[in-house]
C-alpha positions in Angstrom: -25.6 18.5 2.5 -22.3 16.3 1.8 -24.4 13.2 1.7 -27.5 14.5 -0.3 -30.9 13.4 0.4 -32.0 10.2 1.6 -33.4 7.9 -0.9 -37.3 7.8 -0.4 -37.8 4.6 -2.4 -35.5 3.1 -5.0 -31.4 3.9 -4.8 -29.9 5.1 -7.9 -26.9 3.8 -9.5 -23.3 5.4 -8.5 -21.0 4.5 -11.7 -20.6 7.5 -13.8 -20.4 10.1 -10.9 -18.0 12.9 -10.6 -15.9 14.0 -7.8 -12.3 14.6 -6.5 -9.4 12.5 -5.1 -8.3 12.4 -2.0 -5.0 11.0 0.0 -7.3 8.4 1.4 -6.3 4.8 0.6 -9.3 2.9 -0.9 -9.1 -0.6 -1.8 -11.8 -1.8 -4.3 -13.2 -4.7 -5.3 -13.2 -4.3 -9.5 -16.4 -3.8 -10.8 -16.7 -7.0 -12.8 -19.4 -6.0 -15.5 -18.2 -3.2 -16.4 -14.8 -4.8 -16.7 -15.9 -7.7 -18.1 -17.7 -6.0 -20.9 -15.2 -3.8 -22.0 -11.7 -5.1 -21.4 -10.7 -7.7 -23.9 -7.6 -9.3 -22.4 -8.1 -12.6 -20.8 -7.9 -12.9 -16.7 -9.0 -14.8 -14.2 -12.5 -14.6 -12.4 -13.5 -15.8 -9.1 -17.6 -17.1 -9.8 -19.2 -17.5 -6.2 -22.9 -19.0 -5.5 -23.9 -17.9 -1.9 -25.6 -20.7 -0.3 -24.0 -22.9 -3.3 -23.4 -25.8 -0.5 -26.6 -27.0 -0.4 -26.5 -27.6 -4.1 -25.2 -31.0 -5.8 -22.0 -29.7 -7.9 -23.5 -31.8 -10.8 -27.2 -30.0 -10.8 -25.3 -26.8 -10.2 -23.0 -26.8 -13.2 -25.6 -28.2 -15.2 -27.9 -25.5 -14.6 -25.4 -22.8 -15.2 -24.0 -24.7 -18.6 -27.5 -24.4 -19.8 -28.6 -20.9 -18.9 -25.3 -19.1 -19.5 -25.0 -17.9 -23.3 -21.4 -18.8 -23.4 -19.8 -22.5 -22.8 -17.4 -22.4 -20.2 -15.0 -24.7 -18.3 -15.1 -24.2 -14.3 -11.8 -24.6 -12.7 -11.1 -25.7 -9.2 -14.9 -26.2 -8.1 -15.6 -26.2 -4.4 -17.1 -25.2 -1.3 -16.2 -22.8 0.6 -17.9 -22.3 4.1 -21.5 -22.4 2.6 -20.7 -21.1 -0.7 -20.2 -22.9 -3.8 -17.1 -21.4 -6.1 -14.9 -22.0 -9.2 -12.8 -19.9 -11.5 -13.2 -19.1 -15.2 -10.4 -17.2 -17.3 -12.4 -15.4 -19.7 -14.3 -11.9 -19.2 -16.9 -12.7 -21.6 -17.9 -15.8 -19.6 -17.9 -14.2 -16.2 -19.9 -11.1 -18.3 -22.4 -14.3 -19.4 -22.5 -15.5 -16.1 -22.7 -12.4 -13.9 -26.3 -11.8 -16.5 -27.8 -15.1 -15.5 -27.7 -14.0 -11.9 -31.3 -15.0 -10.0 -32.8 -16.8 -13.0 -31.8 -20.2 -11.8 -34.7 -21.3 -9.4 -34.1 -24.1 -7.0 -36.9 -26.6 -5.9 -37.4 -24.3 -3.0 -38.2 -21.3 -5.4 -35.2 -19.7 -4.2 -33.1 -17.6 -6.8 -29.7 -18.7 -7.4 -27.5 -15.7 -6.8 -24.1 -15.2 -8.9 -21.3 -13.0 -7.6 -18.5 -12.3 -10.0 -14.8 -10.6 -8.9 -11.7 -10.5 -10.6 -9.0 -12.7 -9.3 -5.7 -14.0 -9.0 -5.0 -17.6 -11.0 -6.4 -20.2 -8.6 -4.0 -22.5 -6.9 -4.5 -25.4 -9.1 -3.3 -23.6 -12.3 -0.5 -21.4 -10.9 2.9 -21.7 -12.0 4.4 -24.1 -8.9 7.8 -24.1 -7.8 10.4 -27.5 -8.8 11.4 -29.3 -5.6 14.5 -27.9 -5.7 13.3 -24.4 -5.7 11.0 -25.5 -2.6 14.1 -26.8 -0.8 16.0 -23.7 -1.4 12.9 -21.6 -0.1 13.1 -23.9 3.0 16.5 -23.1 3.5 15.9 -19.6 3.5 12.9 -19.8 6.2 15.5 -21.6 8.4 17.8 -18.9 8.7 14.9 -16.6 9.3 13.4 -18.8 11.9 14.4 -18.3 15.5 13.4 -21.1 17.3 14.1 -19.6 20.8 10.7 -17.5 20.1 9.1 -19.6 17.9 9.2 -16.6 15.2 9.5 -16.5 11.5 11.0 -13.4 9.9 9.5 -13.3 6.1 9.9 -9.4 6.1 11.0 -8.7 2.2 11.5 -12.1 1.6 11.0 -11.7 -2.3 14.1 -9.2 -2.0 16.0 -12.4 -0.1 19.8 -12.4 -1.4 19.9 -16.2 -0.8 16.9 -16.5 -3.3 18.1 -13.9 -5.7 21.2 -15.5 -6.1 19.2 -18.8 -7.6 16.8 -16.6 -9.3 14.0 -17.8 -7.4 10.8 -15.7 -6.5 8.8 -15.9 -3.2 6.2 -13.6 -4.2 3.8 -13.9 -1.3 0.5 -11.9 -3.2 1.2 -14.8 -5.7 -0.9 -18.0 -4.6 1.3 -20.7 -5.4 4.4 -18.8 -3.2 2.2 -18.4 -0.3 1.2 -22.0 -0.5 4.7 -23.3 -0.5 5.1 -21.2 2.4 2.2 -22.4 4.5 2.8 -25.8 3.7 6.6 -25.4 4.9 5.4 -24.0 7.9 2.7 -26.7 8.4 5.6 -29.5 8.0 8.4 -27.9 10.0 7.4 -25.4 12.4 3.3 -26.1 13.2 4.4 -24.8 16.5 5.0 -21.2 15.2 3.8 -18.5 17.4 5.0 -15.1 15.5 5.2 -14.7 11.9 6.4 -11.4 10.2 5.0 -10.9 6.9 5.9 -6.9 6.5 7.1 -5.6 3.1 5.5 -8.2 1.0 3.0 -6.0 -1.3 -0.1 -8.3 0.2 -3.1 -6.9 -0.7 -5.5 -9.8 0.6 -5.4 -12.4 3.0 -7.4 -14.8 1.2 -4.0 -16.9 0.6 -3.4 -17.6 4.3 -6.5 -18.7 5.5 -5.2 -22.5 5.8 -2.7 -20.8 8.3 -5.1 -21.0 11.2 -4.9 -24.6 11.2 -1.7 -25.3 9.9 -0.3 -23.2 12.7 -2.7 -23.3 15.7 -0.2 -21.7 18.0 0.3 -18.7 16.1 -0.5 -15.7 18.4 1.4 -12.9 16.3 0.8 -11.8 12.5 2.7 -8.8 11.5 1.4 -7.2 8.3 3.2 -4.0 8.8 4.3 -2.2 5.4 1.6 -3.6 3.1 0.5 -0.9 1.6 -3.4 -0.5 0.4 -3.7 -1.7 -3.7 -6.0 0.0 -5.8 -8.7 -1.7 -7.8 -11.6 -1.0 -9.9 -12.9 2.4 -11.1 -11.8 5.8 -9.7 -15.8 6.8 -9.5 -15.9 4.6 -6.1 -12.6 5.5 -4.8 -13.7 9.1 -5.1 -17.0 8.3 -3.9 -16.2 7.0 -0.9 -13.1 9.2 0.0 -15.4 12.3 -0.7 -17.7 10.7 1.7 -15.4 9.6 4.5 -13.9 13.1 4.4 -17.2 14.7 4.7 -18.4 12.6 7.1 -15.7 12.7 9.6 -15.5 16.4 9.5 -19.0 16.6 11.0 -18.4 13.8 13.4 -15.4 15.9 14.8 -17.2 18.7 15.2 -18.8 20.3 18.5 -22.9 19.0 17.0 -23.1 15.7 15.3 -26.6 16.2 14.7 -25.1 17.1 11.3 -25.1 13.3 10.8 -28.8 13.3 10.4 -28.3 13.4 6.4 -26.0 10.7 6.4 -28.5 8.0 7.7 -31.1 6.2 6.2 -34.5 6.3 8.0 -33.9 2.9 9.2 -30.6 2.9 9.6 -28.8 0.8 12.5 -25.9 1.3 14.1 -23.5 -0.8 17.0 -20.2 -0.3 19.1 -18.0 -2.7 20.4 -14.8 -3.0 22.3 -12.7 -5.9 23.4 -13.7 -7.9 26.2 -11.3 -6.9 29.5 -11.5 -9.7 32.1 -10.4 -7.8 34.8 -13.5 -5.3 35.7 -14.1 -4.0 32.3 -16.0 -0.9 33.3 -13.0 0.0 34.9 -10.6 -0.6 31.9 -9.0 3.0 29.8 -12.1 2.2 27.3 -14.4 1.8 30.3 -16.8 5.1 29.2 -17.9 2.9 26.0 -18.2 -0.2 28.2 -21.9 0.2 28.6 -22.9 0.6 25.0 -20.5 -2.2 24.0 -22.2 -5.0 22.1 -19.4 -7.4 21.6 -21.6 -10.7 20.7 -18.7 -13.0 21.7 -19.2 -12.0 25.0 -22.7 -10.8 25.3 -25.3 -14.0 25.4 -28.3 -12.2 26.7 -30.8 -11.8 24.0 -32.5 -8.9 25.5 -29.4 -6.8 26.4 -28.0 -7.9 22.2 -31.5 -6.4 20.8 -31.3 -3.2 23.1 -27.5 -2.5 22.1 -28.5 -2.0 18.8 -29.8 1.6 17.7 -32.3 1.7 15.2 -33.4 4.6 13.1 -31.4 7.6 12.2 -32.7 9.9 15.0 -31.5 6.7 17.8 -28.5 6.8 16.0 -27.2 9.8 15.8 -28.2 10.6 19.3 -26.4 7.6 20.2 -23.1 9.0 18.4 -23.7 12.6 19.5 -23.4 10.9 23.5 -19.8 9.2 22.7 -16.6 11.2 23.5 -15.6 14.0 21.3 -13.0 13.3 18.6 -10.3 14.2 16.3 -9.5 11.9 13.7 -6.2 11.5 11.7 -7.2 11.4 8.4 -3.8 10.4 7.2 -4.2 7.2 9.3 -6.9 5.8 7.3 -7.3 2.8 5.2 -10.7 2.0 3.6 -11.3 -1.6 2.2 -14.2 -1.5 -0.3 -15.7 -5.7 0.2 -18.9 -5.2 -1.5 -20.2 -3.2 -4.7 -23.0 -3.5 -6.6 -25.4 -0.5 -8.2 -27.5 -0.3 -5.2 -25.0 -1.0 -2.2 -21.7 -0.5 -1.1 -19.9 -2.0 1.9 -16.6 -0.6 3.0 -14.6 -0.7 6.4 -12.5 2.1 7.8 -9.7 1.8 9.8 -7.2 4.3 11.6 -6.8 6.0 14.9 -8.2 9.1 16.5 -7.6 10.9 19.8 -10.6 12.2 22.2 -10.2 16.0 22.5 -11.3 16.4 26.1 -8.6 13.7 27.6 -4.9 15.0 28.3 -3.8 11.5 28.1 -1.6 10.0 25.5 -3.9 6.9 26.3 -6.7 9.0 24.6 -5.3 7.7 21.3 -7.4 5.3 20.1 -7.6 2.6 17.2 -11.0 1.9 15.2 -12.4 0.1 12.5 -15.6 0.8 11.2 -18.0 -0.9 8.5 -20.6 0.8 6.7 -23.4 -0.5 4.4 -24.8 2.2 2.3 -26.9 2.7 -0.4 -27.1 5.9 -2.9 -28.4 8.9 -2.1 -29.5 12.0 -4.4 -26.9 14.5 -5.2 -23.9 12.0 -5.9 -23.7 11.2 -2.3 -24.3 8.1 0.2 -26.7 7.3 2.9 -25.9 4.7 5.5 -27.8 1.4 6.3 -25.9 -0.1 8.8 -22.8 1.0 10.7 -20.8 -0.9 13.1 -18.1 1.0 15.2 -15.0 -1.2 16.7 -12.7 0.7 19.2 -9.8 -0.9 21.2 -6.9 1.1 22.8 -3.8 2.1 19.9 -0.7 0.4 20.0 2.6 2.2 20.9 3.5 2.0 17.2 0.3 3.7 15.8 0.2 6.2 19.1 3.8 7.3 17.7 2.5 7.4 14.1 -0.6 9.5 15.3 -1.2 13.0 14.1 2.5 13.8 12.7 1.0 16.3 10.1 -1.4 18.3 12.0 -4.7 18.2 10.3 -6.0 21.9 9.7 -8.3 24.0 11.6 -11.5 24.3 9.5 -12.2 28.1 9.8 -15.8 28.9 11.3 -16.5 31.0 8.0 -14.8 30.1 4.6 -14.6 33.4 2.9 -14.6 35.9 6.0 -12.8 39.1 4.2 -15.5 39.1 1.3 -18.5 41.4 1.1 -22.0 40.2 1.5 -22.7 40.3 -2.6 -19.3 38.5 -3.1 -20.3 35.5 -0.5 -23.6 35.2 -2.2 -21.9 35.0 -5.8 -19.7 32.7 -4.4 -22.3 30.7 -3.6 -24.1 30.6 -6.6 -20.9 30.4 -8.4 -20.2 27.0 -6.3 -23.4 25.6 -6.9 -23.8 26.0 -10.5 -20.2 25.1 -11.2 -19.9 22.0 -8.9 -16.8 23.2 -7.9 -15.6 23.7 -4.3 -15.8 26.9 -2.4 -11.7 27.4 -2.5 -11.6 26.7 -6.4 -14.7 28.9 -6.9 -13.3 32.0 -5.2 -10.2 31.8 -7.1 -11.8 31.6 -10.7 -14.2 34.3 -9.6 -11.2 36.2 -8.1 -9.2 35.6 -11.7 -11.9 37.3 -13.7 -12.2 40.3 -11.3 -15.5 38.8 -9.9 -17.7 38.8 -13.2 -19.5 36.4 -13.0 -20.5 35.7 -16.9 -16.7 36.0 -17.5 -15.9 33.2 -15.0 -18.5 31.1 -16.3 -17.4 31.1 -19.7 -13.7 30.7 -18.7 -14.7 27.5 -16.6 -16.9 26.1 -19.1 -13.9 26.5 -21.8 -11.4 24.7 -19.2 -13.6 22.0 -18.3 -14.4 21.5 -21.8 -10.2 20.9 -22.0 -10.2 18.9 -19.2 -7.3 21.5 -17.2 -9.5 21.3 -14.4 -8.3 19.0 -11.5 -10.5 16.6 -9.6 -9.5 18.1 -6.7 -11.5 21.2 -7.5 -14.5 19.4 -7.3 -14.4 18.1 -3.5 -16.2 19.7 -1.4 -15.7 20.4 2.4 -18.5 21.5 4.6 
């Protein structure tokens, strides 16, 4: 199966698994422990204490200093929601702090967790623009502001000729630049309704958090053409990409029962759609309405509980009843938000169409959050699945399915004899390669199993077999 057997007890680690690449874009948080222990280059790390707000700063830092094996200076300590956050500029320190997670015990016998992620430099140490440079940025933004529409167009602001002529770089994926822009908005155009941040190589939205309060009337935020970035290890990228490809091959088939092996025995799943004030049951998403668990609108606790599907059998039965689909894999963007040795959380964004519908309105957009644990055979096992479906925008419909997806053949090798098919399956299983590459290897060696195995071993040892050869289809 594409997912491997479900974990019976304790999940294993997936840090050193093999696999092949794909075209899916994956954004992965850096594996801090691995990077911190192997990368001597100085870089910034964000240290987060979940539920740290309940601790006094002095108590928390004192215990961290006493327990940590490396002296450190916390930079920009602050509370963010219920978390305590600070920064360190030393991979050795970050690694040492990682080692003491859950070793500090508070008065309620709660073990204090510590999470580490690589980070941009904190705003307090970022290189600030000079006053005269800020004035040039303000003038540039003024030229890009449409007062009649309350719209600010910062598309590709880094290459703005006025700023370039002054040798001023406004790089919005740097905290100091974004802070400058947000402050100018707050002081000059707090009535802003529309903001275009397209083509600015943004890969995170952390620095836009203050915009909610600085421009409270903002209704439109254009983030188009900010391509997903890649962080962390290729192993996680390969693992998640392979899982998604295989998952949606089954999901888009006529029978989704094959997804049973993708879910944990005690998995849970929910679906939600946007709320429509005009007779939601008759909206274009009406067929999803009765199963929608939109907790912002759904106040009945009994109904909330009923719409949360529990156990893998109920989850797959629920998914099987949803409209049949075809997903546009080329539209997928995947964000991996949490990664530990025993848990992975990632969100899939993209579009799909309902294959039984003839209307162009059948193209939908979706976001899907998976929480998964490692499974056998280098696979993943889903423990939580949250699916959000909405109508696709005009632009999403226009771009959808530009490159037709190949239709899987009912038999991958219809022209082979029975002994050849048997040999092919055995060779694929033993080599780890997919059917296509296994067949090529056998054909190149005149279906001599021993010779093909010898050549495979030699080429693999020389690193001449591409990773795509190990990405298996269903």
